[in-house]
C-alpha positions in Angstrom: 61.9 28.3 -75.2 60.3 30.2 -72.5 57.2 30.5 -74.6 57.3 26.8 -75.2 57.5 26.2 -71.5 54.6 28.5 -70.9 52.6 26.9 -73.6 53.5 23.5 -72.3 52.5 24.4 -68.8 49.0 25.6 -69.8 47.8 22.2 -71.0 49.2 20.7 -67.8 47.3 23.2 -65.7 44.2 22.6 -67.6 44.8 18.9 -67.2 45.2 19.3 -63.5 42.0 21.4 -63.2 40.2 18.8 -65.2 41.6 16.1 -63.0 40.6 18.0 -59.9 37.1 18.5 -61.2 36.9 14.8 -62.1 38.2 13.9 -58.6 35.7 16.1 -56.8 32.9 14.7 -58.9 34.0 11.2 -57.9 34.1 12.2 -54.3 30.6 13.7 -54.6 29.2 10.5 -56.3 30.9 8.3 -53.7 29.3 10.4 -50.9 25.9 10.0 -52.6 26.5 6.3 -53.0 27.5 5.9 -49.3 24.5 7.9 -48.2 22.1 5.8 -50.4 23.7 2.6 -49.1 23.5 3.8 -45.4 19.9 4.7 -46.0 19.0 1.3 -47.4 21.0 -0.7 -44.9 20.1 1.7 -42.1 16.5 0.9 -42.6 17.1 -2.8 -42.7 19.3 -2.5 -39.6 16.6 -0.5 -37.8 13.9 -3.0 -38.8 16.2 -5.8 -37.4 16.8 -3.9 -34.2 13.0 -3.4 -33.8 12.4 -7.1 -34.3 15.1 -8.1 -31.8 13.7 -5.6 -29.3 10.1 -7.0 -29.7 11.4 -10.5 -29.1 13.4 -9.4 -26.1 10.4 -7.5 -24.7 8.2 -10.5 -25.1 10.6 -12.8 -23.3 11.2 -10.4 -20.5 7.5 -9.6 -20.1 6.8 -13.3 -19.7 9.5 -13.6 -17.1 8.3 -10.5 -15.3 4.7 -11.7 -15.4 5.7 -15.1 -14.0 7.8 -13.5 -11.3 5.1 -11.1 -10.3 2.6 -14.0 -10.1 5.0 -16.0 -7.9 5.6 -13.1 -5.6 1.9 -12.3 -5.3 1.2 -16.0 -4.4 4.0 -16.1 -1.9 2.7 -12.8 -0.4 -0.8 -14.2 -0.1 0.5 -17.3 1.7 2.6 -15.3 4.1 -0.4 -12.9 4.9 -2.7 -15.9 5.4 -0.2 -17.6 7.8 0.5 -14.3 9.7 -3.3 -13.7 10.1 -3.8 -17.3 11.3 -0.9 -16.9 13.8 -2.1 -13.5 15.0 -5.6 -14.9 15.6 -4.3 -17.8 17.5 -2.1 -15.6 19.7 -5.0 -13.2 20.3 -7.3 -16.1 21.3 -4.7 -17.5 23.7 -4.0 -14.1 25.1 -7.8 -13.4 25.6 -8.2 -16.8 27.3 -5.3 -16.2 29.7 -6.6 -12.7 30.6 -10.2 -14.0 31.1 -8.9 -16.8 33.3 -6.8 -14.4 35.4 -9.7 -11.9 35.8 -12.0 -14.8 36.7 -9.5 -15.9 39.5 -9.5 -12.3 40.8 -13.3 -12.2 40.8 -13.6 -9.6 38.1 -16.6 -10.2 35.9 -16.3 -10.7 32.2 -18.0 -8.4 29.6 -20.6 -11.0 29.0 -21.5 -11.2 32.7 -21.6 -7.4 32.9 -23.9 -7.3 29.9 -26.3 -9.8 31.5 -26.3 -7.7 34.7 -27.1 -4.6 32.7 -30.0 -6.3 30.9 -31.4 -7.4 34.2 -31.0 -3.9 35.6 -32.8 -2.5 32.6 -35.6 -4.9 33.1 -35.8 -4.1 36.8 -35.8 -0.4 36.1 -38.7 -0.8 33.6 -40.7 -2.9 36.1 -40.0 -0.3 38.9 -41.2 2.5 36.6 -44.4 0.6 35.8 -45.0 -0.1 39.5 -44.3 3.5 40.4 -46.8 4.6 37.8 -49.4 2.1 39.1 -48.9 3.3 42.6 -49.4 6.9 41.6 -52.6 6.0 39.8 -53.9 4.0 42.9 -53.1 7.0 45.2 -55.1 9.3 43.0 -58.1 7.2 43.3 
């Protein structure tokens, strides 16, 4: 009987080893199938993600370009207004200072330039007369 049990157990062990091998092959094949499926669907998923990214980039680029254009236009307007205002303030300030200096009897730059030109002309005339007088004295 013991021999029968031993003989009976051997086919069961062989059957278990065969089952184990069959089971490991199935696991291996399932893994290969999963890898193949992931590779196929992963490529499709990647392509879909790239397409969605391109669409999003296009939309955001348009929005960004419009926003930048709006900001640049607003900046230009503000700079133009500020420049105009600054020029008006400078003119008003210059006029008030010129008026105050005039009331104090201080000549303007234009008046000083005119006096300097007249002095230059007088200096030139004096030099010419001095040279003529020297030449007359030598004679």
